[in-house]
C-alpha positions as CSV (number, residue, x, y, z in Angstrom):
1,X,40.0,-27.6,-3.5
2,X,37.6,-25.7,-1.3
3,X,34.7,-28.0,-0.3
4,X,32.2,-25.2,-1.2
5,X,33.5,-25.4,-4.8
6,X,32.3,-29.0,-4.9
7,X,28.6,-28.1,-4.3
8,X,26.3,-28.3,-7.4
9,X,25.1,-25.1,-8.9
10,X,21.5,-25.8,-7.9
11,X,22.4,-25.9,-4.2
12,X,24.4,-22.7,-4.4
13,X,21.4,-21.0,-6.0
14,X,19.2,-22.3,-3.3
15,X,21.5,-20.9,-0.7
16,X,21.5,-17.5,-2.5
17,X,17.7,-17.6,-2.4
18,X,17.8,-18.0,1.4
19,X,20.1,-14.9,1.5
20,X,17.6,-12.9,-0.5
21,X,19.0,-9.4,0.2
22,X,19.8,-7.8,-3.1
23,X,22.8,-5.8,-1.9
24,X,24.4,-8.8,-0.3
25,X,23.9,-10.9,-3.5
26,X,25.4,-8.2,-5.7
27,X,28.5,-8.2,-3.4
28,X,28.6,-12.0,-3.7
29,X,28.7,-11.7,-7.5
30,X,32.1,-10.1,-7.3
31,X,33.7,-13.0,-5.3
32,X,34.4,-15.2,-8.3
33,X,33.3,-16.0,-11.9
34,X,31.1,-18.8,-10.6
35,X,29.3,-16.5,-8.2
36,X,29.0,-13.9,-10.9
37,X,27.2,-16.4,-13.1
38,X,25.0,-17.9,-10.3
39,X,23.8,-14.7,-8.5
40,X,21.6,-13.6,-11.4
41,X,19.7,-16.9,-11.2
42,X,18.4,-16.1,-7.7
43,X,14.6,-16.3,-7.6
44,X,13.6,-14.9,-4.2
45,X,14.8,-11.4,-3.5
46,X,14.5,-8.7,-0.9
47,X,15.1,-5.2,-2.1
48,X,15.7,-2.6,0.6
49,X,15.7,1.0,-0.7
50,X,17.4,3.6,1.6
51,X,16.5,6.4,-0.8
52,X,13.8,6.3,-3.4
53,X,14.6,8.1,-6.7
54,X,12.6,10.9,-8.1
55,X,11.5,11.8,-11.6
56,X,12.1,15.2,-13.2
57,X,8.3,15.7,-13.7
58,X,6.4,17.7,-11.2
59,X,4.7,15.8,-8.4
60,X,1.0,15.7,-7.8
61,X,-0.6,18.6,-6.2
62,X,-1.1,18.1,-2.4
63,X,-3.8,15.7,-1.3
64,X,-5.9,18.6,-0.3
65,X,-6.2,19.7,-3.9
66,X,-7.2,16.2,-5.0
67,X,-9.6,16.1,-2.1
68,X,-11.3,19.2,-3.4
69,X,-11.7,17.8,-6.9
70,X,-13.0,14.4,-5.9
71,X,-15.6,15.8,-3.5
72,X,-17.9,16.2,-6.5
73,X,-18.3,12.5,-6.6
74,X,-19.7,12.4,-3.0
75,X,-23.5,12.4,-3.2
76,X,-24.9,15.2,-0.9
77,X,-21.6,15.7,1.0
78,X,-20.0,18.6,-0.9
79,X,-21.4,21.2,1.4
80,X,-19.8,19.5,4.4
81,X,-16.3,20.2,3.3
82,X,-16.0,23.9,2.4
83,X,-13.0,24.5,4.6
84,X,-9.7,23.3,3.1
85,X,-7.6,20.9,5.0
86,X,-3.8,21.1,5.7
87,X,-1.9,19.5,2.8
88,X,-0.3,16.1,3.3
89,X,3.0,15.8,1.4
90,X,3.6,12.4,-0.2
91,X,7.0,11.3,-1.6
92,X,7.6,11.5,-5.3
93,X,8.6,8.0,-6.5
94,X,10.2,6.8,-9.7
95,X,10.3,3.3,-11.2
96,X,13.8,3.9,-12.6
97,X,15.9,3.0,-9.5
98,X,14.4,-0.4,-8.6
99,X,14.5,-1.4,-12.3
100,X,18.2,-0.6,-12.6
101,X,19.1,-2.4,-9.4
102,X,17.3,-5.6,-10.4
103,X,18.5,-5.6,-14.0
104,X,21.3,-8.0,-13.1
105,X,18.8,-10.7,-12.1
106,X,17.3,-13.0,-14.7
107,X,14.8,-15.3,-12.9
108,X,13.0,-13.2,-10.2
109,X,9.9,-15.0,-9.0
110,X,9.3,-13.6,-5.6
111,X,10.2,-10.1,-4.7
112,X,9.8,-8.1,-1.5
113,X,10.5,-4.4,-1.5
114,X,11.1,-2.4,1.6
115,X,10.8,1.4,1.3
116,X,12.5,3.8,3.7
117,X,9.3,5.2,5.2
118,X,5.6,5.8,4.8
119,X,3.9,8.2,2.5
120,X,1.5,10.2,4.8
121,X,2.3,13.1,7.0
122,X,-0.1,12.9,9.9
123,X,-0.8,14.9,13.0
124,X,1.1,13.8,16.1
125,X,-0.3,10.6,17.6
126,X,-2.4,9.6,14.6
127,X,-1.8,6.4,12.7
128,X,-2.9,5.1,9.3
129,X,-2.4,1.4,8.4
130,X,-3.4,-0.1,5.1
131,X,-3.1,-3.1,2.8
132,X,-3.8,-3.0,-0.9
133,X,-4.1,-5.6,-3.6
134,X,-3.4,-4.6,-7.1
135,X,-3.5,-6.1,-10.6
136,X,-3.7,-3.9,-13.6
137,X,-5.1,-1.3,-11.1
138,X,-6.6,-1.3,-7.6
139,X,-8.5,-4.5,-6.6
140,X,-9.0,-3.9,-2.9
141,X,-7.8,-1.6,-0.1
142,X,-8.3,-1.9,3.6
143,X,-7.5,1.1,5.8
144,X,-7.4,1.1,9.6
145,X,-6.7,4.5,11.3
146,X,-7.1,6.3,14.6
147,X,-6.3,9.8,15.8
148,X,-4.6,8.9,19.1
149,X,-4.1,6.0,21.5
150,X,-4.1,6.1,25.3
151,X,-4.5,3.7,28.3
152,X,-7.9,3.5,30.0
153,X,-9.1,1.6,33.0
154,X,-12.6,0.9,31.6
155,X,-13.5,-2.4,29.9
156,X,-13.4,-3.0,26.1
157,X,-16.2,-1.3,24.2
158,X,-17.0,0.7,21.0
159,X,-18.9,3.9,21.6
160,X,-20.6,6.1,19.0
161,X,-22.6,8.1,21.6
162,X,-22.1,11.7,22.4
163,X,-21.0,12.7,18.9
164,X,-22.5,16.0,17.7
165,X,-23.3,16.8,14.0
166,X,-20.3,19.1,13.8
167,X,-18.0,16.5,15.3
168,X,-19.3,13.9,12.8
169,X,-18.7,16.2,9.9
170,X,-15.2,17.1,11.0
171,X,-14.4,13.4,11.7
172,X,-15.8,12.4,8.3
173,X,-13.5,14.8,6.5
174,X,-10.5,13.4,8.4
175,X,-11.5,9.8,7.6
176,X,-11.9,10.6,3.9
177,X,-8.5,12.3,3.9
178,X,-6.9,9.2,5.5
179,X,-8.5,7.1,2.8
180,X,-7.3,9.3,-0.1
181,X,-3.8,9.3,1.4
182,X,-3.8,5.5,1.5
183,X,-5.1,5.3,-2.1
184,X,-2.4,7.7,-3.4
185,X,0.3,5.8,-1.5
186,X,-0.8,2.5,-3.0
187,X,-1.0,4.0,-6.5
188,X,2.6,5.5,-6.2
189,X,4.0,2.1,-5.1
190,X,2.2,0.4,-7.9
191,X,3.8,2.8,-10.4
192,X,7.2,2.6,-8.7
193,X,7.4,-1.1,-9.5
194,X,5.7,-1.0,-12.9
195,X,8.9,-1.2,-14.9
196,X,10.2,-4.1,-12.8
197,X,7.0,-6.1,-13.3
198,X,7.2,-5.6,-17.1
199,X,10.9,-6.6,-17.3
200,X,10.7,-9.7,-15.1
201,X,8.1,-11.8,-16.8
202,X,8.6,-14.8,-14.5
203,X,7.7,-12.9,-11.4
204,X,4.8,-14.6,-9.4
205,X,4.7,-12.5,-6.2
206,X,5.4,-8.9,-5.4
207,X,5.1,-7.3,-1.9
208,X,5.9,-3.7,-1.2
209,X,6.2,-2.5,2.5
210,X,7.7,0.4,4.3
211,X,9.9,0.2,7.4
212,X,7.4,2.2,9.5
213,X,4.7,-0.4,8.9
214,X,2.3,2.1,7.4
215,X,1.1,0.1,4.4
216,X,1.6,-3.0,2.3
217,X,0.9,-3.5,-1.4
218,X,0.5,-7.0,-2.8
219,X,0.5,-8.3,-6.4
220,X,-0.1,-12.0,-6.9
221,X,0.3,-14.2,-9.9
222,X,-3.0,-13.3,-11.5
223,X,-2.6,-9.6,-10.8
224,X,0.9,-9.5,-12.3
225,X,-0.3,-11.3,-15.4
226,X,-3.2,-8.9,-15.8
227,X,-0.9,-5.9,-15.4
228,X,1.5,-7.1,-18.1
229,X,-1.4,-7.9,-20.4
230,X,-2.8,-4.4,-19.9
231,X,0.6,-2.8,-20.4
232,X,1.1,-4.7,-23.7
233,X,-2.3,-3.3,-25.0
234,X,-1.8,0.3,-23.8
235,X,-0.4,3.1,-25.9
236,X,2.5,5.4,-25.0
237,X,0.1,8.2,-24.3
238,X,-1.3,6.2,-21.3
239,X,2.2,5.6,-20.0
240,X,3.1,9.2,-20.4
241,X,0.1,10.2,-18.4
242,X,1.2,8.0,-15.5
243,X,4.7,9.4,-15.6
244,X,3.4,12.9,-15.5
245,X,1.2,12.1,-12.4
246,X,4.0,9.9,-11.0
247,X,1.5,7.3,-9.9
248,X,-1.0,4.9,-11.3
249,X,-4.5,6.1,-11.9
250,X,-7.0,5.4,-9.0
251,X,-10.2,4.0,-10.5
252,X,-13.7,5.0,-9.4
253,X,-14.3,3.2,-6.1
254,X,-16.9,2.3,-3.5
255,X,-16.0,2.7,0.1
256,X,-17.5,1.0,3.2
257,X,-16.6,3.1,6.2
258,X,-17.1,2.3,9.8
259,X,-15.9,4.3,12.8
260,X,-16.1,4.6,16.6
261,X,-15.3,8.0,18.3
262,X,-13.8,6.0,21.2
263,X,-12.8,2.4,20.9
264,X,-11.6,0.6,24.1
265,X,-9.8,-2.7,23.7
266,X,-9.3,-5.6,26.1
267,X,-5.8,-4.5,26.6
268,X,-7.2,-1.2,28.1
269,X,-5.9,0.7,25.1
270,X,-8.3,3.4,24.0
271,X,-8.3,4.5,20.3
272,X,-9.9,7.8,19.5
273,X,-11.6,8.2,16.1
274,X,-11.0,4.6,15.2
275,X,-11.8,4.0,11.6
276,X,-12.1,1.1,9.2
277,X,-12.5,1.6,5.5
278,X,-12.8,-1.1,2.8
279,X,-12.3,0.2,-0.7
280,X,-13.2,-1.6,-4.0
281,X,-13.4,-0.6,-7.6
282,X,-16.9,0.5,-8.7
283,X,-16.7,-1.9,-11.6
284,X,-15.8,-5.6,-11.2
285,X,-16.9,-5.6,-7.6
286,X,-15.2,-8.4,-5.6
287,X,-17.4,-11.1,-4.0
288,X,-15.1,-11.3,-0.9
289,X,-16.9,-9.9,2.1
290,X,-15.8,-7.0,4.2
291,X,-15.2,-9.2,7.2
292,X,-12.8,-11.5,5.3
293,X,-10.9,-8.7,3.7
294,X,-10.4,-6.7,6.9
295,X,-9.6,-9.7,9.1
296,X,-7.0,-11.0,6.6
297,X,-5.4,-7.6,6.2
298,X,-4.5,-7.2,9.9
299,X,-4.3,-10.9,10.9
300,X,-0.6,-10.5,12.0
301,X,-1.3,-7.8,14.6
302,X,-3.3,-8.7,17.7
303,X,-4.2,-5.1,18.7
304,X,-5.2,-4.1,15.2
305,X,-7.0,-7.3,14.7
306,X,-9.1,-6.8,17.8
307,X,-9.9,-3.2,16.8
308,X,-10.9,-4.2,13.3
309,X,-13.2,-7.0,14.7
310,X,-14.9,-4.4,16.9
311,X,-15.2,-1.9,14.1
312,X,-16.8,-4.5,11.8
313,X,-19.8,-4.5,14.3
314,X,-20.3,-0.7,13.9
315,X,-22.7,1.0,11.5
316,X,-21.5,1.0,7.9
317,X,-21.6,4.2,5.8
318,X,-21.3,3.8,2.0
319,X,-19.4,6.4,-0.1
320,X,-18.3,6.7,-3.7
321,X,-15.4,8.4,-5.4
322,X,-14.6,9.1,-9.0
323,X,-11.3,8.2,-10.6
324,X,-8.4,10.5,-10.2
């Protein structure tokens, strides 16, 4: 008898949990009848998607069109944005593929999903990094972005001097576009996994990342429970609306925006148009401070963490945006 056959089922399942990768586990299920019965009991999974499925419905209009519609919610800023911006294409996601892949698993508690790439199309050299927490809808979103990075010989500092009114207006438009792009990316990922969350009632943790490291969406135990409760109470009309938009609805939000035209770090890296935006729903405002949210969001990256700490000391501008 193979020694492995003598191991208790509980130990085999624990080993499978350490493997995690869904594709590998599905291959293991074809090894024997025993594996075929134990693989579905895996609780901790990593789902890597090489290609995200699409729905037959039409995707959202480009971000620039949404940008035009939501400008009405900015108090006193409409006149600043008369010139349309270049559209940013965002992938059209569907919840069908992840749901089908995970249908063979019965006891999923912790799920990590890795998407093939980010959702924003940016100018060369620019970067947008974000982290969102969702429940039934958006709870918090932290966005860190910059237009370009270079190496400088001068010491670390954050400068807001020498910025003309025209440069401020142009920069503000770009910063709002970055934020809308992150909001849409988070809402699409939330919608992408909606069917999985409904079908796997025991799930306690969901994390969705992309290989490029652009953004991360997190749903904890309370958020998952709130989402399922909301889905149980919703009608089919609400579900159909989300399918048509191919994303979850973004609620009305408040934004705390800080920026530095030129941010020099201790590592001699200079970030141009460095921006930090903290987004929360207008209703049910979180008591967690900006400092805590921003610091936690980028705690794993020393460079971004230093930049965020410097931006938190900059002047804060408050903006509001209607639901879309």
